[in-house]
C-alpha positions in Angstrom: 28.9 79.6 0.1 26.0 77.9 1.8 26.1 74.8 4.0 25.2 72.3 1.3 27.6 73.8 -1.2 30.5 73.4 1.2 29.5 69.8 1.9 29.6 69.1 -1.9 33.0 70.8 -2.2 34.4 68.8 0.7 32.9 65.6 -0.6 34.6 66.1 -4.0 37.9 66.8 -2.2 37.6 63.9 0.1 36.7 61.4 -2.6 39.3 62.7 -5.1 41.4 59.8 -6.3 39.5 57.0 -4.6 38.6 53.9 -6.6 35.4 53.9 -8.5 34.6 50.2 -8.0 33.7 48.7 -4.7 36.0 45.7 -5.3 39.0 48.0 -5.7 38.7 49.2 -2.1 40.9 47.0 0.1 41.6 48.9 3.3 39.0 50.0 5.8 39.6 53.6 4.9 39.0 52.9 1.2 35.9 50.8 2.0 34.6 53.6 4.2 34.9 56.1 1.3 32.9 53.8 -0.9 30.2 53.7 1.8 30.3 57.5 2.2 29.9 58.0 -1.6 26.7 55.8 -1.3 25.3 57.7 1.6 25.8 54.8 4.0 27.3 56.8 6.8 26.8 54.2 9.6 29.0 51.6 7.8 31.5 54.3 6.9 31.8 55.3 10.5 32.2 51.7 11.7 35.1 51.2 9.3 36.7 54.5 10.0 36.6 53.8 13.8 38.3 50.4 13.1 40.9 52.2 11.0 41.5 54.8 13.7 42.2 52.0 16.2 44.8 50.6 13.9 46.4 53.9 13.1 45.4 56.4 15.8 47.8 59.1 14.6 46.5 59.3 11.1 45.0 62.8 10.6 43.4 61.7 7.3 41.4 59.0 9.0 40.3 61.4 11.8 39.2 64.0 9.2 37.2 61.4 7.3 35.6 60.2 10.5 34.7 63.7 11.6 33.3 64.3 8.1 31.3 61.1 8.2 29.7 62.2 11.5 29.0 65.6 9.9 27.2 64.0 7.0 25.2 61.8 9.4 24.4 65.0 11.4 25.8 63.4 14.6 27.3 66.7 15.6 28.2 65.6 19.2 30.4 62.8 17.9 31.7 65.0 15.1 32.8 67.6 17.6 34.6 65.0 19.7 36.7 64.1 16.7 37.0 67.4 14.9 38.0 69.8 17.7 41.3 68.0 18.5 42.2 67.9 14.8 42.5 71.6 14.4 44.9 71.8 17.3 47.4 69.5 15.6 50.4 71.0 13.8 49.5 69.0 10.7 45.9 70.3 10.5 45.1 71.6 7.0 42.4 73.9 5.6 39.9 71.0 5.2 40.3 70.3 9.0 39.0 73.8 9.8 36.3 73.6 7.2 34.9 70.4 8.7 34.8 71.8 12.2 33.3 75.0 10.9 30.5 73.1 9.3 29.8 71.2 12.5 29.7 74.5 14.5 27.3 75.9 11.9 25.2 72.8 12.2 24.7 73.4 15.9 24.7 77.2 15.6 27.8 77.7 17.8 28.6 81.0 16.1 31.1 82.2 18.7 33.1 79.0 18.6 33.0 79.1 14.8 34.2 82.7 14.7 37.1 81.9 17.0 38.0 78.8 15.1 38.1 80.6 11.7 40.3 83.3 13.2 42.8 80.7 14.3 42.5 79.0 10.9 43.3 82.2 9.1 46.3 82.8 11.3 47.7 79.5 10.0 46.4 79.8 6.5 46.0 83.5 5.6 46.0 82.8 1.9 43.0 80.5 2.0 40.1 81.8 0.0 37.8 79.1 1.5 38.5 80.1 5.1 38.0 83.8 4.4 34.7 83.0 2.7 33.3 80.8 5.4 34.5 83.2 8.1 32.7 86.0 6.3 29.5 83.9 6.3 29.8 83.4 10.1 30.1 87.2 10.5 27.1 87.7 8.2 25.1 85.4 10.4 25.9 87.6 13.3 24.7 90.6 11.3 28.2 92.0 11.1 27.7 92.8 7.5 30.6 95.2 6.8 33.1 92.9 8.6 31.8 90.0 6.5 32.4 91.9 3.3 35.9 92.7 4.5 36.6 89.0 5.0 35.3 88.2 1.5 37.5 91.0 0.1 40.5 89.6 1.8 39.7 86.2 0.4 39.6 87.7 -3.1 42.9 89.4 -2.6 44.5 86.3 -1.1 43.2 83.7 -3.5 41.7 85.4 -6.6 40.5 82.2 -8.3 38.4 80.9 -5.4 34.7 81.6 -6.4 32.9 81.7 -3.1 34.2 85.1 -2.0 33.0 86.7 -5.3 29.6 85.2 -4.9 29.1 86.6 -1.4 30.7 89.9 -2.1 28.6 90.4 -5.3 25.4 89.8 -3.3 26.6 92.2 -0.6 27.4 95.0 -3.0 24.2 94.5 -5.0 22.3 95.3 -1.8 24.6 98.3 -1.0 24.9 101.8 -2.6 28.0 100.6 -4.5 27.5 100.6 -8.2 30.6 98.8 -9.5 31.7 95.8 -7.5 28.4 94.0 -7.4 28.5 93.9 -11.2 32.2 93.1 -11.6 32.4 90.5 -8.8 29.1 88.9 -10.1 30.5 88.5 -13.6 33.8 87.2 -12.4 31.9 84.6 -10.3 29.8 83.3 -13.2 33.0 82.8 -15.2 34.6 80.9 -12.3 31.5 78.8 -11.5 29.5 78.7 -14.8 27.1 75.8 -14.3 25.4 75.9 -10.9 22.2 77.2 -9.4 24.3 80.0 -8.0 25.3 80.9 -11.5 21.6 81.5 -12.5 21.1 83.5 -9.3 24.0 85.9 -10.1 23.0 86.1 -13.8 19.6 87.4 -12.7 21.3 89.8 -10.3 23.7 91.1 -13.0 20.8 92.2 -15.3 19.0 93.9 -12.4 22.3 95.4 -11.2 22.7 97.2 -14.6 19.1 98.4 -14.3 19.9 99.8 -10.8 23.1 101.4 -12.2 21.3 103.5 -14.6 18.3 104.4 -12.4 19.9 107.7 -11.3 20.4 110.4 -13.9 23.9 110.8 -12.5 25.4 107.4 -11.8 28.5 109.1 -10.2 26.6 110.5 -7.2 26.7 108.8 -3.7 29.8 106.8 -4.7 32.1 107.5 -1.8 35.5 105.9 -1.1 35.9 104.7 -4.7 39.2 103.5 -6.0 40.6 105.1 -9.1 39.7 101.9 -11.0 36.0 102.0 -9.9 35.8 105.7 -10.8 37.2 105.0 -14.3 34.6 102.2 -14.8 31.7 104.5 -13.8 32.9 107.4 -15.9 33.0 105.2 -19.1 29.6 103.7 -18.2 28.2 107.2 -17.7 29.6 108.5 -21.0 27.9 105.7 -22.9 24.6 105.6 -21.0 22.7 106.8 -24.1 23.0 103.2 -25.4 20.6 102.0 -22.8 18.3 105.0 -22.6 15.6 103.0 -24.3 15.7 100.4 -21.5 18.2 97.9 -20.1 18.1 94.5 -21.7 20.6 91.9 -22.9 20.5 93.5 -26.3 21.2 97.1 -25.2 23.8 95.9 -22.7 25.5 94.1 -25.6 26.0 97.5 -27.3 27.0 99.2 -24.0 29.5 96.6 -22.9 31.1 96.4 -26.3 31.6 100.2 -26.4 32.8 100.1 -22.8 35.6 97.7 -23.7 36.6 99.8 -26.7 36.8 102.9 -24.6 38.5 101.2 -21.7 41.4 99.9 -23.9 41.7 103.3 -25.6 42.0 105.1 -22.3 43.6 102.6 -20.0 45.5 100.1 -22.2 48.1 99.4 -19.5 47.2 101.3 -16.3 44.5 98.9 -15.0 45.1 95.3 -16.1 41.9 93.4 -15.4 41.4 89.8 -16.4 37.6 90.1 -16.8 38.0 93.0 -19.3 40.8 91.1 -21.1 38.4 88.1 -21.5 35.6 90.3 -22.8 38.0 91.8 -25.4 39.1 88.4 -26.4 35.5 87.3 -27.0 34.8 90.4 -29.0 37.8 89.7 -31.2 36.7 86.1 -31.7 33.1 87.0 -32.5 31.8 85.3 -29.5 30.8 88.2 -27.4 27.1 88.3 -28.4 26.6 84.8 -27.2 28.7 85.4 -24.0 26.7 88.6 -23.2 23.4 86.9 -23.8 24.5 84.1 -21.4 25.9 86.4 -18.8 23.1 88.9 -18.4 20.3 87.0 -20.1 20.8 83.4 -19.1 18.6 83.6 -16.0 15.5 84.3 -18.2 15.1 80.7 -19.4 12.4 81.3 -22.0 14.0 84.3 -23.7 17.5 82.8 -23.5 16.3 79.6 -25.1 14.6 81.6 -27.8 17.8 83.5 -28.5 19.8 80.3 -28.6 17.3 78.7 -31.1 17.8 81.7 -33.3 21.6 81.8 -33.0 22.4 78.1 -32.8 25.8 78.3 -34.4 27.0 81.3 -32.4 25.7 79.8 -29.2 27.3 76.4 -29.8 30.6 77.9 -30.7 30.7 79.9 -27.4 29.5 77.0 -25.3 32.2 74.7 -26.7 34.8 77.4 -26.0 33.5 78.0 -22.5 33.4 74.4 -21.5 37.0 73.9 -22.6 38.6 76.9 -21.0 39.7 77.6 -17.4 39.0 81.2 -16.3 41.9 82.2 -14.0 42.6 85.5 -12.3 46.2 86.5 -11.6 47.2 88.1 -8.3 48.0 91.8 -8.5 44.8 92.9 -10.2 43.0 94.1 -7.0 41.5 97.6 -7.1 38.9 97.6 -4.4 39.1 99.8 -1.3 38.8 97.8 1.9 37.5 100.1 4.6 39.3 100.0 8.0 
């Protein structure tokens, strides 16, 4: 998750539940949040400092103040406020995220790394902290360690999207032929309407092209889990369906056949929410539209053409997608984390 994306996430978190109208804000803290929502950071800081004088022990005021300095890019003042917060017993995940963003803003990678390690000792199940710690490691060119952190985040909090996004990009660039595809598709179902979604949709189509580049897709796949081996074997068995070229249309046939074979061979052994969802869409006659969106949505012109020719199918799926929440249960983790 990039710097700006984390800021947006924290802003939503910080403003969740505040009053929509200026006149409803009665306390300095509430008035400060109104100013923050308008981008008036100076007035927000003034009010938060006043609130901090009245209630110096309030961690919520201190977090909002540190966050306001972060948004203003006054990192020196932000550090003065944020560093003591994470030492408090009542510090929460957002406390560590705010300080992490300040460290990133001034490129203090060592301090950020140390801080995230401390945060993960206190909050080992936080997908957000695993994700951001991985990004710090990636910035230090510790690529495999970064991937391990994202994997741990996926294992700890399966529904947090950032770890899938970063892990999918990592595996896409690696020799791995399974997890870039699976994590990428999980990500776009968790975060379906962002610029990152379009980025991963494009990567998915290209990832399938890379998968079938080799005559034997099973080669050079070391340290695979049994699950990943099973996925590749079924893909390999059905590769004739894309011999004429990999496209959303040929992938539609391949992916349908994959799901049919998967549930014939592994109906109970490898429970996997993504495959269950695909099977659900096939049964509901929505898979064509879903597949076109998932692996063809990044090609705006062709996707719009397909939608114009399949308006009813597309609208039915879109309505379904916008009204469902894609959740992943714990216990469906089949990756091999290298020591």
